[in-house]
C-alpha positions in Angstrom: -97.5 173.3 48.8 -94.2 172.2 50.1 -92.2 169.9 47.8 -92.1 166.3 49.0 -95.3 166.5 51.1 -98.5 164.7 50.2 -101.5 167.0 50.3 -103.3 166.4 53.5 -100.2 165.5 55.4 -101.3 162.2 57.0 -99.2 160.4 59.6 -96.6 157.9 58.3 -97.4 155.6 61.2 -99.0 155.8 64.6 -97.0 157.1 67.6 -96.2 154.8 70.4 -97.3 155.3 74.0 -96.4 158.4 76.0 -93.0 158.4 77.7 -92.9 158.2 81.4 -91.0 160.2 84.0 -88.8 157.2 84.6 -87.8 157.4 80.9 -86.4 160.9 81.4 -84.4 160.3 84.6 -80.6 160.4 84.3 -78.0 162.8 83.1 -79.1 165.1 80.3 -76.5 163.8 77.9 -77.6 160.2 78.5 -81.3 160.9 78.2 -81.0 163.2 75.1 -80.1 160.6 72.5 -83.0 158.3 73.7 -85.4 161.0 72.6 -84.4 160.7 68.9 -87.2 159.0 67.0 -89.8 160.1 69.6 -92.8 162.1 68.5 -93.8 165.5 69.7 -97.6 165.9 69.1 -99.6 169.1 69.4 -103.4 169.4 69.3 -104.7 172.8 68.3 -108.2 174.0 67.3 -107.1 173.9 63.6 -105.7 170.4 63.8 -102.9 168.1 64.9 -99.3 168.2 64.0 -96.6 165.6 64.9 -92.8 165.9 64.6 -90.5 162.9 64.8 -87.3 164.1 66.5 -84.1 163.8 64.5 -81.8 166.2 66.5 -81.6 167.2 70.1 -79.2 169.0 72.4 -78.5 168.3 76.1 -78.1 171.0 78.8 -77.1 169.9 82.3 -78.2 171.2 85.6 -76.8 171.4 89.1 -74.7 174.4 88.1 -72.3 172.3 86.0 -73.2 173.6 82.5 -72.6 177.3 81.9 -74.4 177.1 78.6 -77.7 176.1 80.4 -80.3 178.7 81.4 -80.4 176.9 84.7 -76.8 177.6 85.5 -77.6 180.6 87.8 -80.4 178.6 89.6 -84.2 178.7 89.4 -84.6 182.2 88.0 -88.1 183.2 86.9 -87.4 182.2 83.4 -85.6 178.9 84.2 -87.7 177.7 87.1 -89.5 175.2 84.9 -86.2 173.5 84.1 -86.0 172.3 87.8 -88.8 169.8 87.2 -90.4 167.5 87.6 -89.2 165.7 84.4 -91.5 165.7 81.5 -92.4 169.4 81.6 -92.0 171.6 78.6 -89.6 174.5 79.0 -90.4 177.2 76.5 -88.4 180.4 76.1 -88.2 183.3 73.7 -84.9 183.6 71.9 -83.7 187.1 71.2 -87.2 188.4 71.2 -87.9 186.6 67.8 -88.5 182.9 68.1 -89.9 180.4 70.7 -87.8 177.3 71.4 -88.9 174.1 73.2 -87.1 171.9 75.7 -88.0 168.7 77.6 -87.1 168.8 81.3 -85.1 165.7 82.2 -83.3 164.3 85.2 -84.4 164.3 88.9 -86.5 167.2 90.1 -84.4 170.0 91.3 -81.5 169.4 89.0 -82.3 172.0 86.2 -81.5 169.8 83.2 -83.3 169.9 79.9 -83.0 168.7 76.3 -83.5 171.2 73.5 -85.6 169.9 70.6 -83.5 171.0 67.7 -85.0 169.4 64.6 -87.4 166.7 63.3 -89.5 165.4 60.5 -93.2 166.3 60.3 -95.0 163.0 60.3 -98.6 164.1 60.8 -100.4 167.3 59.8 -97.9 168.3 57.2 -100.2 170.7 55.3 -101.1 172.5 58.6 -97.4 172.7 59.5 -96.6 174.1 56.1 -99.2 176.8 56.6 -97.3 177.9 59.7 -94.0 177.7 57.9 -94.6 179.5 54.6 -90.9 180.1 54.0 -90.2 176.4 53.9 -89.9 175.2 50.3 -89.0 171.6 50.9 -90.2 169.1 53.5 -86.9 168.9 55.4 -87.1 172.6 56.2 -90.5 172.5 58.0 -88.9 171.6 61.4 -85.2 172.0 60.7 -83.9 174.0 63.6 -85.4 174.7 67.0 -87.3 177.8 66.1 -88.8 176.2 63.0 -89.8 173.1 65.0 -91.6 175.2 67.5 -93.4 177.1 64.7 -94.4 173.9 62.9 -96.0 172.6 66.1 -97.4 176.0 67.1 -95.5 175.9 70.4 -95.4 179.2 72.2 -95.9 181.0 75.5 -99.1 179.3 76.4 -97.3 176.0 76.5 -94.8 177.0 79.2 -94.7 174.2 81.8 -97.0 171.9 79.8 -97.1 168.3 81.0 -95.7 166.3 78.0 -96.5 163.0 79.7 -100.2 163.7 80.4 -102.6 162.1 77.8 -104.9 165.1 78.2 -102.2 167.7 77.4 -102.3 169.5 74.1 -98.5 168.9 73.8 -97.3 165.4 74.3 -94.1 163.3 73.9 -94.6 159.8 72.5 -92.3 156.9 71.8 -91.3 156.3 68.2 -89.0 154.2 66.1 -85.4 154.9 67.2 -82.9 155.8 64.5 -80.6 153.1 63.1 -77.5 155.2 63.9 -76.9 158.2 66.2 -74.1 160.8 65.8 -72.8 163.2 68.4 -70.9 166.4 68.3 -70.6 169.9 69.8 -73.6 172.0 70.6 -74.5 174.6 68.0 -73.9 178.4 68.3 -72.9 178.5 72.0 -69.7 180.2 73.2 -69.1 178.4 76.5 -68.7 174.7 77.2 -68.1 174.2 73.5 -66.0 171.1 74.0 -69.0 169.0 75.2 -70.3 166.6 72.4 -73.9 167.0 73.6 -75.7 167.5 70.3 -77.2 164.2 69.1 -78.8 163.5 65.7 -80.0 160.7 63.6 -77.2 160.0 61.2 -78.0 161.0 57.7 -81.4 162.6 58.5 -82.1 165.4 56.0 -83.9 167.6 58.6 -80.8 167.9 60.9 -79.7 171.5 61.1 -76.4 172.7 59.7 -73.6 172.8 62.2 -72.3 176.3 63.1 -69.5 176.6 65.6 -70.1 178.9 68.6 -69.9 182.6 68.2 -68.9 185.6 70.3 -70.7 186.0 73.7 -74.0 187.8 73.4 -75.6 189.9 76.1 -74.7 188.4 79.5 -74.7 184.8 78.5 -73.0 182.6 75.9 -75.6 179.8 76.5 -78.7 178.5 74.8 -79.8 181.8 73.3 -76.8 181.8 71.0 -78.4 179.1 68.9 -81.2 180.4 66.8 
């Protein structure tokens, strides 16, 4: 049992209504902080898990952000990023972990917001069974790979419609944080000057900051961050 979690892992409160496509329109760096406090909910055969977002990271489209997977256009991997808004962009990082992004902005732009960290607010016991290495509650979804693991998000969720009430992965409104901080994105080696990482100030689940490293493979973009 993970320290700080009640056995059974019931929700702390109910999620709000689903977000709409209109909620996700606008530049990625403007939409990203509005997702803090929102709930990502997954329904699986073994049960439901919900994570309240405490940290996100914006990646812009239209070829303006060299750190984004969409920078070279709608490649087979990045095609989902080009919309419509509200789709789930899932990718495999370094052949080890899955990471989840919400497509934002107008269709065709190629913008998305990486879901970096959050608090498990429903299904904590199930989330802990998926994250056996986590010893405390804050580590269940602390970091993008851990968040995806806690929610059991993987390849079958590519292009999932987060705004559809019948979807097994959904994005709901939640209580926004009292204060939001912003700073450089984590682990990238290009466009490092942009303060496009946003987090709930003081939240324990926010991942530790690590400045960008050396370029890896052919890109210094999103894959640097796991």
